[in-house]
N, C-alpha and C positions, 0 to 999 in steps of 0.2 A: 430554374431560371432559363428562359428562352429568348433568342434574339431573332428578329426578322426585319428585312428592309421594308419600309412602309411607303417611301416616295423618293423621287429624284426630280430636281429641276434646277435650271440655271447654274449648272456646274456643282451642285451640292447633292449629297446623298444623306437620307435620314434613316436611322436604324432604331428600332424599339426593343428594349430589354424589359421583359416581364419580371417583376420581383415576387418572391415568395413572401407570405405573410410574416412580418417581423424582420425581414432581411435588412431594412433600414429603419431607424427609430422615427417616431413621429417628429415632424418639423414644422416650422412656420413658413408660409409662402413668402416670396420676395424676389428680388432681382440682384444678381451679382453680390450675394452675401449680405445684402441689407434686408433684414427680416421685416415683414409687415404684421398683420394682426391674426390671420387665420391659421390655426393649427390643423395639420392634415396628416393622413396615414399613407405613405408612399406605396403605389401599386406598380408603376412602370416608369422607365426613363427613356426619353427620346434624345438621341445624339445626332447632330447635323455636322457633316464633314465636307470640306472642300480640299483642293490640292495642298493648301497650307496647313491643314489639320482641323481641329474642332472649331466650328463656327458658333454653335449654341448647344447647351445641354439644358433639358427641362426634366425635372422630377415631378411627376403627376401623382395625385392621390385624392381620396375623398376627404372633405372637410370634417373636422371633429367638432361636434356641438358642445355648448357649455356644460351639458350634463354628462359628457364623456362618450355619448353614442356617436356612431359614424353616420354622417349625412349622405345625401345623394349628390351634392354639388361637387364637381371636380375642381381642384385648385392646383397651383404649381409653384415651384421655385425654379427660377431659371438663371443661367449664366450665359452671357454672350461675349464673344471676342469684340474688342473695340477697334 
């Protein structure tokens, strides 16, 4: 697992954490814990911070097709501070 800063703007800093295969279980894409329809296999996490703490977390991965194979389209599940 590796971490690197990927961008900064407007008082925030975004860091990316690469995940090892199987480090997180397959999950459904969605927002703030509300799942949608696409199952995906997590590959990395982006964390955005400001002076108050975490602004947004996005877990990214490749979608899993109906036959169980991994597709090429990247989807995510995100949480953001209100």
